[in-house]
One Martini backbone bead per residue (centre of mass of N, CA, C, O) as a GRO file, in nm:
protein
  531
    1UNK     BB    1   0.091   0.035   0.026
    2UNK     BB    2   0.083   0.356  -0.026
    3UNK     BB    3   0.107   0.672   0.107
    4UNK     BB    4  -0.165   0.786   0.006
    5UNK     BB    5  -0.346   0.561   0.109
    6UNK     BB    6  -0.268   0.580   0.399
    7UNK     BB    7  -0.353   0.884   0.450
    8UNK     BB    8  -0.647   0.833   0.376
    9UNK     BB    9  -0.704   0.641   0.606
   10UNK     BB   10  -0.639   0.842   0.833
   11UNK     BB   11  -0.847   1.057   0.752
   12UNK     BB   12  -1.098   0.883   0.797
   13UNK     BB   13  -1.048   0.823   1.091
   14UNK     BB   14  -1.043   1.116   1.191
   15UNK     BB   15  -1.336   1.180   1.092
   16UNK     BB   16  -1.475   0.965   1.258
   17UNK     BB   17  -1.389   1.075   1.532
   18UNK     BB   18  -1.502   1.357   1.498
   19UNK     BB   19  -1.798   1.265   1.475
   20UNK     BB   20  -1.809   1.119   1.747
   21UNK     BB   21  -1.763   1.363   1.920
   22UNK     BB   22  -1.991   1.536   1.822
   23UNK     BB   23  -2.222   1.340   1.907
   24UNK     BB   24  -2.142   1.337   2.211
   25UNK     BB   25  -2.062   1.692   2.164
   26UNK     BB   26   1.570   3.999  -1.578
   27UNK     BB   27   1.751   4.079  -1.860
   28UNK     BB   28   1.664   4.413  -1.893
   29UNK     BB   29   1.806   4.480  -1.633
   30UNK     BB   30   2.001   4.720  -1.460
   31UNK     BB   31   2.136   4.627  -1.162
   32UNK     BB   32   2.324   4.865  -1.091
   33UNK     BB   33   2.121   5.091  -1.116
   34UNK     BB   34   1.933   4.981  -0.911
   35UNK     BB   35   2.118   4.979  -0.668
   36UNK     BB   36   2.201   5.277  -0.670
   37UNK     BB   37   1.922   5.395  -0.627
   38UNK     BB   38   1.879   5.252  -0.346
   39UNK     BB   39   2.140   5.386  -0.217
   40UNK     BB   40   2.042   5.682  -0.254
   41UNK     BB   41   1.779   5.666  -0.102
   42UNK     BB   42   1.897   5.580   0.176
   43UNK     BB   43   2.082   5.818   0.219
   44UNK     BB   44   1.857   6.046   0.222
   45UNK     BB   45   1.669   5.913   0.439
   46UNK     BB   46   1.902   5.906   0.673
   47UNK     BB   47   1.889   6.204   0.664
   48UNK     BB   48   1.790   6.448   0.899
   49UNK     BB   49   1.980   6.754   0.954
   50UNK     BB   50   2.109   6.854   0.720
   51UNK     BB   51   2.216   7.142   0.560
   52UNK     BB   52   2.287   6.945   0.315
   53UNK     BB   53   2.145   6.826   0.025
   54UNK     BB   54   2.189   6.595  -0.198
   55UNK     BB   55   2.203   6.543  -0.523
   56UNK     BB   56   1.943   6.384  -0.612
   57UNK     BB   57   1.638   6.378  -0.522
   58UNK     BB   58   1.410   6.180  -0.391
   59UNK     BB   59   1.152   6.017  -0.533
   60UNK     BB   60   0.806   5.983  -0.474
   61UNK     BB   61   0.482   5.921  -0.480
   62UNK     BB   62   0.413   6.239  -0.467
   63UNK     BB   63   0.566   6.292  -0.763
   64UNK     BB   64   0.349   6.168  -0.909
   65UNK     BB   65   0.155   6.152  -1.146
   66UNK     BB   66  -0.214   6.228  -1.171
   67UNK     BB   67  -0.512   6.198  -1.062
   68UNK     BB   68  -0.705   6.362  -0.812
   69UNK     BB   69  -1.001   6.347  -0.780
   70UNK     BB   70  -1.221   6.284  -0.524
   71UNK     BB   71  -1.350   6.318  -0.238
   72UNK     BB   72  -1.307   6.001  -0.096
   73UNK     BB   73  -1.325   5.851  -0.386
   74UNK     BB   74  -1.150   5.966  -0.611
   75UNK     BB   75  -1.134   5.771  -0.918
   76UNK     BB   76  -1.381   5.580  -0.923
   77UNK     BB   77  -1.616   5.727  -1.106
   78UNK     BB   78  -1.461   5.689  -1.381
   79UNK     BB   79  -1.560   5.377  -1.400
   80UNK     BB   80  -1.887   5.459  -1.383
   81UNK     BB   81  -1.919   5.559  -1.642
   82UNK     BB   82  -2.096   5.477  -1.911
   83UNK     BB   83  -1.838   5.424  -2.107
   84UNK     BB   84  -1.655   5.274  -1.866
   85UNK     BB   85  -1.800   5.037  -1.819
   86UNK     BB   86  -1.582   4.762  -1.836
   87UNK     BB   87  -1.304   4.976  -1.917
   88UNK     BB   88  -1.037   4.963  -1.753
   89UNK     BB   89  -0.823   4.912  -1.985
   90UNK     BB   90  -0.889   5.194  -2.132
   91UNK     BB   91  -0.854   5.390  -1.905
   92UNK     BB   92  -0.559   5.309  -1.845
   93UNK     BB   93  -0.452   5.378  -2.126
   94UNK     BB   94  -0.522   5.688  -2.128
   95UNK     BB   95  -0.354   5.752  -1.869
   96UNK     BB   96  -0.081   5.674  -1.988
   97UNK     BB   97  -0.078   5.882  -2.213
   98UNK     BB   98  -0.092   6.130  -2.010
   99UNK     BB   99   0.116   6.025  -1.756
  100UNK     BB  100   0.253   5.763  -1.842
  101UNK     BB  101   0.435   5.471  -1.715
  102UNK     BB  102   0.376   5.634  -1.427
  103UNK     BB  103   0.110   5.644  -1.187
  104UNK     BB  104  -0.122   5.794  -0.961
  105UNK     BB  105  -0.424   5.661  -0.782
  106UNK     BB  106  -0.705   5.744  -0.632
  107UNK     BB  107  -0.898   5.489  -0.433
  108UNK     BB  108  -1.031   5.629  -0.206
  109UNK     BB  109  -0.818   5.559   0.069
  110UNK     BB  110  -0.625   5.488  -0.168
  111UNK     BB  111  -0.298   5.455  -0.344
  112UNK     BB  112  -0.218   5.383  -0.662
  113UNK     BB  113  -0.001   5.217  -0.897
  114UNK     BB  114   0.076   5.260  -1.235
  115UNK     BB  115   0.210   5.048  -1.500
  116UNK     BB  116   0.377   5.039  -1.860
  117UNK     BB  117   0.665   4.913  -1.810
  118UNK     BB  118   0.864   4.621  -1.830
  119UNK     BB  119   1.091   4.714  -1.655
  120UNK     BB  120   0.912   4.770  -1.398
  121UNK     BB  121   0.800   4.479  -1.380
  122UNK     BB  122   1.073   4.341  -1.335
  123UNK     BB  123   1.133   4.480  -1.065
  124UNK     BB  124   0.908   4.358  -0.908
  125UNK     BB  125   0.954   4.048  -0.966
  126UNK     BB  126   1.252   4.038  -0.869
  127UNK     BB  127   1.163   4.156  -0.565
  128UNK     BB  128   1.032   3.914  -0.481
  129UNK     BB  129   0.956   3.708  -0.239
  130UNK     BB  130   0.830   3.434  -0.096
  131UNK     BB  131   0.543   3.627  -0.060
  132UNK     BB  132   0.358   3.711  -0.287
  133UNK     BB  133   0.122   3.990  -0.320
  134UNK     BB  134  -0.222   3.963  -0.393
  135UNK     BB  135  -0.495   4.130  -0.430
  136UNK     BB  136  -0.799   4.058  -0.329
  137UNK     BB  137  -1.107   3.994  -0.354
  138UNK     BB  138  -1.325   4.169  -0.160
  139UNK     BB  139  -1.574   3.989  -0.195
  140UNK     BB  140  -1.458   3.728  -0.110
  141UNK     BB  141  -1.369   3.810   0.172
  142UNK     BB  142  -1.656   3.889   0.268
  143UNK     BB  143  -1.788   3.612   0.227
  144UNK     BB  144  -1.592   3.438   0.400
  145UNK     BB  145  -1.654   3.587   0.661
  146UNK     BB  146  -1.956   3.553   0.669
  147UNK     BB  147  -1.923   3.210   0.641
  148UNK     BB  148  -1.655   3.103   0.757
  149UNK     BB  149  -1.418   3.075   0.541
  150UNK     BB  150  -1.168   2.979   0.368
  151UNK     BB  151  -0.885   3.027   0.199
  152UNK     BB  152  -0.731   3.012  -0.116
  153UNK     BB  153  -0.519   3.023  -0.392
  154UNK     BB  154  -0.646   3.306  -0.470
  155UNK     BB  155  -0.704   3.441  -0.165
  156UNK     BB  156  -0.440   3.390  -0.048
  157UNK     BB  157  -0.156   3.437   0.192
  158UNK     BB  158   0.148   3.357   0.255
  159UNK     BB  159   0.171   3.063   0.422
  160UNK     BB  160  -0.102   2.964   0.324
  161UNK     BB  161  -0.028   2.985   0.021
  162UNK     BB  162   0.231   2.817   0.014
  163UNK     BB  163   0.121   2.533   0.086
  164UNK     BB  164  -0.065   2.510  -0.154
  165UNK     BB  165   0.137   2.563  -0.376
  166UNK     BB  166   0.325   2.335  -0.341
  167UNK     BB  167   0.126   2.113  -0.394
  168UNK     BB  168   0.031   2.205  -0.684
  169UNK     BB  169   0.301   2.199  -0.829
  170UNK     BB  170   0.315   1.881  -0.823
  171UNK     BB  171   0.030   1.842  -0.983
  172UNK     BB  172   0.059   2.077  -1.246
  173UNK     BB  173   0.381   2.170  -1.339
  174UNK     BB  174   0.453   1.905  -1.445
  175UNK     BB  175   0.473   1.769  -1.747
  176UNK     BB  176   0.358   1.477  -1.674
  177UNK     BB  177   0.088   1.576  -1.570
  178UNK     BB  178  -0.010   1.705  -1.834
  179UNK     BB  179   0.010   1.452  -2.029
  180UNK     BB  180  -0.216   1.266  -1.876
  181UNK     BB  181  -0.463   1.472  -2.003
  182UNK     BB  182  -0.479   1.483  -2.315
  183UNK     BB  183  -0.687   1.269  -2.395
  184UNK     BB  184  -0.927   1.394  -2.226
  185UNK     BB  185  -0.919   1.677  -2.357
  186UNK     BB  186  -0.952   1.590  -2.652
  187UNK     BB  187  -1.223   1.439  -2.612
  188UNK     BB  188  -1.377   1.701  -2.512
  189UNK     BB  189  -1.327   1.874  -2.752
  190UNK     BB  190  -1.479   1.690  -2.953
  191UNK     BB  191  -1.751   1.723  -2.794
  192UNK     BB  192  -1.772   2.026  -2.861
  193UNK     BB  193  -1.820   2.017  -3.163
  194UNK     BB  194  -2.088   1.865  -3.134
  195UNK     BB  195  -2.238   2.079  -2.974
  196UNK     BB  196  -2.218   2.304  -3.183
  197UNK     BB  197  -2.371   2.146  -3.397
  198UNK     BB  198  -2.636   2.091  -3.241
  199UNK     BB  199  -2.707   2.403  -3.191
  200UNK     BB  200  -2.689   2.505  -3.489
  201UNK     BB  201  -2.923   2.284  -3.599
  202UNK     BB  202  -3.164   2.440  -3.432
  203UNK     BB  203  -3.366   2.586  -3.621
  204UNK     BB  204  -3.158   2.699  -3.842
  205UNK     BB  205  -3.050   2.891  -4.126
  206UNK     BB  206  -2.777   2.927  -4.013
  207UNK     BB  207  -2.435   2.904  -3.846
  208UNK     BB  208  -2.511   2.991  -3.566
  209UNK     BB  209  -2.400   3.026  -3.216
  210UNK     BB  210  -2.537   3.058  -2.919
  211UNK     BB  211  -2.414   3.101  -2.619
  212UNK     BB  212  -2.100   3.055  -2.636
  213UNK     BB  213  -1.980   3.101  -2.343
  214UNK     BB  214  -2.155   2.877  -2.209
  215UNK     BB  215  -2.023   2.651  -2.369
  216UNK     BB  216  -1.732   2.705  -2.278
  217UNK     BB  217  -1.769   2.657  -1.983
  218UNK     BB  218  -1.858   2.365  -1.999
  219UNK     BB  219  -1.591   2.266  -2.133
  220UNK     BB  220  -1.398   2.366  -1.902
  221UNK     BB  221  -1.525   2.217  -1.661
  222UNK     BB  222  -1.496   1.933  -1.772
  223UNK     BB  223  -1.193   1.934  -1.794
  224UNK     BB  224  -1.122   2.021  -1.492
  225UNK     BB  225  -1.270   1.799  -1.355
  226UNK     BB  226  -1.093   1.569  -1.468
  227UNK     BB  227  -0.831   1.666  -1.345
  228UNK     BB  228  -0.909   1.709  -1.045
  229UNK     BB  229  -1.118   1.438  -0.999
  230UNK     BB  230  -1.181   1.215  -1.242
  231UNK     BB  231  -1.447   1.340  -1.369
  232UNK     BB  232  -1.763   1.358  -1.511
  233UNK     BB  233  -2.032   1.610  -1.548
  234UNK     BB  234  -2.220   1.657  -1.826
  235UNK     BB  235  -2.190   1.947  -1.992
  236UNK     BB  236  -2.202   1.820  -2.306
  237UNK     BB  237  -2.475   1.744  -2.307
  238UNK     BB  238  -2.764   1.793  -2.450
  239UNK     BB  239  -2.871   1.733  -2.150
  240UNK     BB  240  -2.800   1.897  -1.895
  241UNK     BB  241  -2.767   1.881  -1.588
  242UNK     BB  242  -2.922   2.086  -1.372
  243UNK     BB  243  -2.684   2.120  -1.167
  244UNK     BB  244  -2.482   2.219  -1.394
  245UNK     BB  245  -2.634   2.456  -1.489
  246UNK     BB  246  -2.619   2.607  -1.217
  247UNK     BB  247  -2.304   2.611  -1.206
  248UNK     BB  248  -2.235   2.767  -1.455
  249UNK     BB  249  -2.408   3.019  -1.399
  250UNK     BB  250  -2.280   3.086  -1.124
  251UNK     BB  251  -1.989   3.133  -1.227
  252UNK     BB  252  -2.058   3.368  -1.398
  253UNK     BB  253  -2.195   3.554  -1.178
  254UNK     BB  254  -1.946   3.563  -0.990
  255UNK     BB  255  -1.747   3.702  -1.182
  256UNK     BB  256  -1.920   3.951  -1.251
  257UNK     BB  257  -1.964   4.059  -0.948
  258UNK     BB  258  -1.666   4.084  -0.870
  259UNK     BB  259  -1.627   4.336  -1.037
  260UNK     BB  260  -1.858   4.518  -0.930
  261UNK     BB  261  -1.721   4.475  -0.620
  262UNK     BB  262  -1.426   4.626  -0.622
  263UNK     BB  263  -1.604   4.863  -0.506
  264UNK     BB  264  -1.749   4.877  -0.209
  265UNK     BB  265  -1.829   4.587  -0.084
  266UNK     BB  266  -1.921   4.663   0.210
  267UNK     BB  267  -2.155   4.836   0.119
  268UNK     BB  268  -2.315   4.623  -0.016
  269UNK     BB  269  -2.330   4.441   0.231
  270UNK     BB  270  -2.475   4.638   0.414
  271UNK     BB  271  -2.724   4.703   0.195
  272UNK     BB  272  -2.804   4.452   0.022
  273UNK     BB  273  -2.762   4.434  -0.262
  274UNK     BB  274  -2.815   4.283  -0.557
  275UNK     BB  275  -2.524   4.208  -0.618
  276UNK     BB  276  -2.458   4.078  -0.349
  277UNK     BB  277  -2.672   3.858  -0.349
  278UNK     BB  278  -2.579   3.721  -0.604
  279UNK     BB  279  -2.295   3.652  -0.505
  280UNK     BB  280  -2.380   3.474  -0.263
  281UNK     BB  281  -2.556   3.275  -0.425
  282UNK     BB  282  -2.325   3.181  -0.617
  283UNK     BB  283  -2.135   3.071  -0.401
  284UNK     BB  284  -2.330   2.873  -0.271
  285UNK     BB  285  -2.373   2.695  -0.522
  286UNK     BB  286  -2.082   2.620  -0.593
  287UNK     BB  287  -2.012   2.487  -0.319
  288UNK     BB  288  -2.238   2.287  -0.296
  289UNK     BB  289  -2.162   2.121  -0.558
  290UNK     BB  290  -1.876   2.068  -0.507
  291UNK     BB  291  -1.910   1.915  -0.241
  292UNK     BB  292  -2.092   1.691  -0.364
  293UNK     BB  293  -1.868   1.577  -0.553
  294UNK     BB  294  -1.647   1.526  -0.354
  295UNK     BB  295  -1.795   1.334  -0.160
  296UNK     BB  296  -1.844   1.113  -0.374
  297UNK     BB  297  -1.545   1.075  -0.440
  298UNK     BB  298  -1.452   0.988  -0.152
  299UNK     BB  299  -1.630   0.747  -0.116
  300UNK     BB  300  -1.510   0.591  -0.356
  301UNK     BB  301  -1.225   0.585  -0.257
  302UNK     BB  302  -1.274   0.440   0.021
  303UNK     BB  303  -1.403   0.191  -0.102
  304UNK     BB  304  -1.162   0.105  -0.272
  305UNK     BB  305  -0.970   0.077  -0.030
  306UNK     BB  306  -1.135  -0.141   0.132
  307UNK     BB  307  -1.089  -0.354  -0.110
  308UNK     BB  308  -0.760  -0.302  -0.173
  309UNK     BB  309  -0.689  -0.073  -0.314
  310UNK     BB  310  -0.510   0.165  -0.516
  311UNK     BB  311  -0.298   0.463  -0.560
  312UNK     BB  312  -0.097   0.565  -0.842
  313UNK     BB  313  -0.275   0.813  -0.981
  314UNK     BB  314  -0.330   1.099  -0.859
  315UNK     BB  315  -0.518   1.344  -0.816
  316UNK     BB  316  -0.567   1.645  -0.685
  317UNK     BB  317  -0.782   1.555  -0.479
  318UNK     BB  318  -0.613   1.327  -0.359
  319UNK     BB  319  -0.362   1.492  -0.283
  320UNK     BB  320  -0.519   1.669  -0.079
  321UNK     BB  321  -0.632   1.436   0.099
  322UNK     BB  322  -0.323   1.342   0.175
  323UNK     BB  323  -0.279   1.594   0.308
  324UNK     BB  324  -0.169   1.719   0.640
  325UNK     BB  325  -0.212   2.043   0.575
  326UNK     BB  326  -0.525   1.984   0.503
  327UNK     BB  327  -0.839   2.049   0.542
  328UNK     BB  328  -1.157   2.009   0.425
  329UNK     BB  329  -1.214   2.310   0.386
  330UNK     BB  330  -0.963   2.363   0.209
  331UNK     BB  331  -1.027   2.159  -0.007
  332UNK     BB  332  -1.305   2.289  -0.102
  333UNK     BB  333  -1.186   2.579  -0.169
  334UNK     BB  334  -0.970   2.507  -0.373
  335UNK     BB  335  -1.139   2.357  -0.578
  336UNK     BB  336  -1.324   2.582  -0.645
  337UNK     BB  337  -1.118   2.799  -0.740
  338UNK     BB  338  -1.003   2.629  -0.966
  339UNK     BB  339  -1.255   2.593  -1.127
  340UNK     BB  340  -1.330   2.889  -1.181
  341UNK     BB  341  -1.057   3.012  -1.290
  342UNK     BB  342  -1.026   2.814  -1.526
  343UNK     BB  343  -1.292   2.857  -1.677
  344UNK     BB  344  -1.271   3.167  -1.724
  345UNK     BB  345  -1.016   3.181  -1.889
  346UNK     BB  346  -1.035   2.957  -2.127
  347UNK     BB  347  -1.312   3.038  -2.243
  348UNK     BB  348  -1.229   3.324  -2.342
  349UNK     BB  349  -0.988   3.264  -2.518
  350UNK     BB  350  -1.127   3.082  -2.727
  351UNK     BB  351  -1.346   3.280  -2.814
  352UNK     BB  352  -1.148   3.485  -2.926
  353UNK     BB  353  -1.010   3.302  -3.136
  354UNK     BB  354  -1.269   3.257  -3.306
  355UNK     BB  355  -1.311   3.562  -3.381
  356UNK     BB  356  -1.026   3.612  -3.518
  357UNK     BB  357  -1.032   3.390  -3.723
  358UNK     BB  358  -1.282   3.476  -3.880
  359UNK     BB  359  -1.128   3.772  -3.958
  360UNK     BB  360  -0.872   3.559  -4.048
  361UNK     BB  361  -0.832   3.351  -4.313
  362UNK     BB  362  -0.518   3.334  -4.345
  363UNK     BB  363  -0.466   3.224  -4.063
  364UNK     BB  364  -0.665   2.976  -4.071
  365UNK     BB  365  -0.527   2.839  -4.319
  366UNK     BB  366  -0.253   2.787  -4.171
  367UNK     BB  367  -0.370   2.633  -3.925
  368UNK     BB  368  -0.507   2.407  -4.090
  369UNK     BB  369  -0.244   2.303  -4.221
  370UNK     BB  370  -0.110   2.204  -3.977
  371UNK     BB  371  -0.324   2.021  -3.852
  372UNK     BB  372  -0.393   1.845  -4.115
  373UNK     BB  373  -0.079   1.745  -4.128
  374UNK     BB  374  -0.134   1.547  -3.911
  375UNK     BB  375  -0.086   1.226  -3.786
  376UNK     BB  376  -0.380   1.068  -3.634
  377UNK     BB  377  -0.547   0.816  -3.730
  378UNK     BB  378  -0.831   0.917  -3.606
  379UNK     BB  379  -0.752   0.949  -3.267
  380UNK     BB  380  -0.624   1.213  -3.227
  381UNK     BB  381  -0.457   1.409  -3.022
  382UNK     BB  382  -0.118   1.443  -2.893
  383UNK     BB  383   0.169   1.524  -2.740
  384UNK     BB  384   0.321   1.505  -3.013
  385UNK     BB  385   0.145   1.699  -3.167
  386UNK     BB  386   0.195   1.951  -2.991
  387UNK     BB  387   0.504   1.965  -3.090
  388UNK     BB  388   0.368   2.037  -3.398
  389UNK     BB  389   0.236   2.348  -3.300
  390UNK     BB  390   0.359   2.653  -3.364
  391UNK     BB  391   0.111   2.809  -3.474
  392UNK     BB  392  -0.091   2.755  -3.257
  393UNK     BB  393   0.086   2.898  -3.029
  394UNK     BB  394   0.099   3.170  -3.169
  395UNK     BB  395  -0.205   3.230  -3.172
  396UNK     BB  396  -0.232   3.225  -2.861
  397UNK     BB  397  -0.030   3.454  -2.804
  398UNK     BB  398  -0.192   3.666  -2.975
  399UNK     BB  399  -0.455   3.662  -2.821
  400UNK     BB  400  -0.320   3.726  -2.537
  401UNK     BB  401  -0.216   4.000  -2.623
  402UNK     BB  402  -0.490   4.148  -2.714
  403UNK     BB  403  -0.649   3.953  -2.483
  404UNK     BB  404  -0.594   3.951  -2.178
  405UNK     BB  405  -0.728   3.796  -1.928
  406UNK     BB  406  -0.550   4.006  -1.751
  407UNK     BB  407  -0.521   4.337  -1.801
  408UNK     BB  408  -0.480   4.389  -1.467
  409UNK     BB  409  -0.249   4.344  -1.269
  410UNK     BB  410  -0.112   4.268  -0.922
  411UNK     BB  411   0.046   4.426  -0.632
  412UNK     BB  412   0.178   4.401  -0.310
  413UNK     BB  413   0.403   4.564  -0.135
  414UNK     BB  414   0.653   4.437   0.106
  415UNK     BB  415   0.850   4.680   0.016
  416UNK     BB  416   1.039   4.915  -0.040
  417UNK     BB  417   1.035   5.051  -0.386
  418UNK     BB  418   1.209   5.090  -0.676
  419UNK     BB  419   1.031   5.273  -0.944
  420UNK     BB  420   1.139   5.454  -1.188
  421UNK     BB  421   1.277   5.637  -0.941
  422UNK     BB  422   1.061   5.553  -0.733
  423UNK     BB  423   0.954   5.560  -0.404
  424UNK     BB  424   0.772   5.290  -0.289
  425UNK     BB  425   0.569   5.188  -0.053
  426UNK     BB  426   0.459   4.975   0.138
  427UNK     BB  427   0.136   4.845   0.052
  428UNK     BB  428   0.122   4.903  -0.228
  429UNK     BB  429  -0.072   4.917  -0.504
  430UNK     BB  430   0.029   4.754  -0.816
  431UNK     BB  431  -0.036   4.819  -1.151
  432UNK     BB  432  -0.035   4.599  -1.433
  433UNK     BB  433  -0.058   4.704  -1.771
  434UNK     BB  434  -0.096   4.480  -2.001
  435UNK     BB  435  -0.276   4.596  -2.226
  436UNK     BB  436  -0.089   4.854  -2.278
  437UNK     BB  437   0.173   4.706  -2.354
  438UNK     BB  438   0.048   4.514  -2.585
  439UNK     BB  439  -0.028   4.819  -2.738
  440UNK     BB  440   0.265   4.907  -2.780
  441UNK     BB  441   0.461   5.054  -3.034
  442UNK     BB  442   0.743   5.005  -2.883
  443UNK     BB  443   0.691   4.682  -2.868
  444UNK     BB  444   0.495   4.668  -3.127
  445UNK     BB  445   0.420   4.596  -3.437
  446UNK     BB  446   0.113   4.663  -3.499
  447UNK     BB  447  -0.053   4.615  -3.215
  448UNK     BB  448  -0.372   4.589  -3.330
  449UNK     BB  449  -0.274   4.341  -3.476
  450UNK     BB  450  -0.323   4.005  -3.614
  451UNK     BB  451   0.014   3.846  -3.565
  452UNK     BB  452   0.145   3.540  -3.511
  453UNK     BB  453   0.430   3.559  -3.656
  454UNK     BB  454   0.576   3.726  -3.417
  455UNK     BB  455   0.637   3.434  -3.255
  456UNK     BB  456   0.826   3.338  -3.449
  457UNK     BB  457   1.174   3.283  -3.442
  458UNK     BB  458   1.212   3.409  -3.764
  459UNK     BB  459   1.011   3.686  -3.680
  460UNK     BB  460   1.087   3.802  -3.422
  461UNK     BB  461   1.076   4.060  -3.201
  462UNK     BB  462   1.257   4.239  -2.989
  463UNK     BB  463   1.140   4.181  -2.652
  464UNK     BB  464   1.004   4.197  -2.365
  465UNK     BB  465   0.876   3.939  -2.162
  466UNK     BB  466   0.718   4.162  -1.968
  467UNK     BB  467   0.488   4.242  -2.163
  468UNK     BB  468   0.379   3.921  -2.196
  469UNK     BB  469   0.193   3.763  -1.909
  470UNK     BB  470  -0.069   3.574  -1.902
  471UNK     BB  471   0.063   3.381  -1.638
  472UNK     BB  472   0.273   3.525  -1.531
  473UNK     BB  473   0.526   3.540  -1.255
  474UNK     BB  474   0.654   3.325  -1.067
  475UNK     BB  475   0.531   3.209  -0.770
  476UNK     BB  476   0.233   3.364  -0.883
  477UNK     BB  477   0.163   3.211  -1.106
  478UNK     BB  478   0.006   3.002  -1.284
  479UNK     BB  479  -0.071   2.672  -1.181
  480UNK     BB  480  -0.248   2.599  -1.466
  481UNK     BB  481  -0.099   2.643  -1.728
  482UNK     BB  482  -0.056   2.364  -1.868
  483UNK     BB  483  -0.354   2.301  -1.881
  484UNK     BB  484  -0.454   2.552  -2.024
  485UNK     BB  485  -0.285   2.524  -2.286
  486UNK     BB  486  -0.393   2.247  -2.369
  487UNK     BB  487  -0.694   2.336  -2.394
  488UNK     BB  488  -0.649   2.547  -2.611
  489UNK     BB  489  -0.503   2.384  -2.835
  490UNK     BB  490  -0.728   2.144  -2.855
  491UNK     BB  491  -0.972   2.320  -2.922
  492UNK     BB  492  -0.876   2.460  -3.174
  493UNK     BB  493  -0.800   2.208  -3.339
  494UNK     BB  494  -1.086   2.077  -3.340
  495UNK     BB  495  -1.241   2.321  -3.463
  496UNK     BB  496  -1.068   2.355  -3.734
  497UNK     BB  497  -1.113   2.068  -3.840
  498UNK     BB  498  -1.431   2.098  -3.857
  499UNK     BB  499  -1.419   2.424  -3.914
  500UNK     BB  500  -1.526   2.717  -4.070
  501UNK     BB  501  -1.468   3.046  -3.998
  502UNK     BB  502  -1.717   3.313  -3.991
  503UNK     BB  503  -1.861   3.596  -4.023
  504UNK     BB  504  -2.145   3.742  -3.900
  505UNK     BB  505  -2.428   3.935  -4.008
  506UNK     BB  506  -2.493   3.994  -3.745
  507UNK     BB  507  -2.587   4.257  -3.516
  508UNK     BB  508  -2.305   4.247  -3.334
  509UNK     BB  509  -2.144   4.376  -3.058
  510UNK     BB  510  -1.790   4.425  -3.024
  511UNK     BB  511  -1.692   4.473  -2.676
  512UNK     BB  512  -1.464   4.469  -2.466
  513UNK     BB  513  -1.487   4.350  -2.120
  514UNK     BB  514  -1.477   4.361  -1.775
  515UNK     BB  515  -1.524   4.029  -1.582
  516UNK     BB  516  -1.235   4.002  -1.430
  517UNK     BB  517  -1.219   3.931  -1.720
  518UNK     BB  518  -1.160   3.933  -2.049
  519UNK     BB  519  -1.441   3.995  -2.271
  520UNK     BB  520  -1.699   3.938  -2.538
  521UNK     BB  521  -1.914   3.763  -2.423
  522UNK     BB  522  -2.171   3.551  -2.528
  523UNK     BB  523  -2.195   3.658  -2.826
  524UNK     BB  524  -2.083   3.564  -3.141
  525UNK     BB  525  -1.984   3.666  -3.486
  526UNK     BB  526  -2.015   3.342  -3.565
  527UNK     BB  527  -1.963   3.089  -3.811
  528UNK     BB  528  -2.022   2.729  -3.881
  529UNK     BB  529  -1.843   2.541  -4.121
  530UNK     BB  530  -1.822   2.261  -4.277
  531UNK     BB  531  -1.548   2.070  -4.407
   0.00000   0.00000   0.00000
């Protein structure tokens, strides 16, 4: 019997005893210049009452340009103007044009710093310590405090985050772990194409598929559920189980309201606004259904172990169960956060890819040529095939450059830090304006154009790798990156093998907006023609 199985048995015994007791009662950074700037800042700050202060004087956050904002509210109202709602990425872009690559912005009682220079981004990432701090979604924190629930991989920080991250690194970031899910993800992506066909052909005269984002959520949750739990949820069935329909809808609502509650979430909570009530109900539903799925899986595992079975290739869930560092509440929370965040990011990325490919037939033709040229023997794509898809990967990188999943990343400084010649105090929230950097003509030729070729080795322009980091960087980068990339590649490959994508003549407005992630919305002006 291996160690994972033994730990699971011990956990089951501990849970039984507990129940019984209850019932009885950067390469682009000039490091020398950076170090010299820090030394100069320290020298000036340590001088208390010298009659002569040496120049140059250290610049601080107070010296930064930026909007003044309103009393108490700061610059928050700017983001809630009619034309700016959901357009945080564009508002930030305009302010960077006005104030430069680094500026300060009062947001209620705090002052943020926004940067759009990859050199400054590198300075921040290179200076991160053992516990990089990313500001949590305030609405998530408020909900968890109200329901007395633990934080997870997305919402935790410090040592609590570190113990979860260490476990997940071993489960998700090793190439071998990702490769073992290729067949499952490819099979599910093939089923996605069947689902698209079935919906397209339901009493429709054209080749349009409605509610595209909802379908992509279903695909993503099905893939991630298989990776995390080792089970199929039935999300791609013609008649999706009612429980999973509720689950998919609740994940969508949760991510949407999370963005709406980014400012003054405690006020919404206090007033019991409709947005807050929807957020709470969505959380409750997602956790309820996730817990039900995990409890059933755990019962199945323990029944298998009781019959003398062993666990040789544990899923992420089984590894969490086997960890002596996580209690069951933490297991539930982390599995829930992994399901939600993974589904939101991959579904939107593939949706954007379909939209862009429909508008660029020459890119689609080259992509189809690469994919159809692979010898699959009619059995689907494998890990070996993924190694032969450079253009598919270039298309994905270009999609994520134009429409980064998280258009504005963020960090909370854990130490006083020099950024672009300014001394920024610790605990300051620094916004990394990814969308702005990815559309900067100083970084990319024709930055608003869809040109996957720019990512191929023989055609690539030299630019800082810190300009486009769709999965983050360092210890706090996306823990599910390998799985997410595999899902995106295989879904695009299956869709392009099956369909030719063309723009739809329907009058659908496509305007990217932020809903926690950057999205094009539920309906795409795309038609699907069988090849």
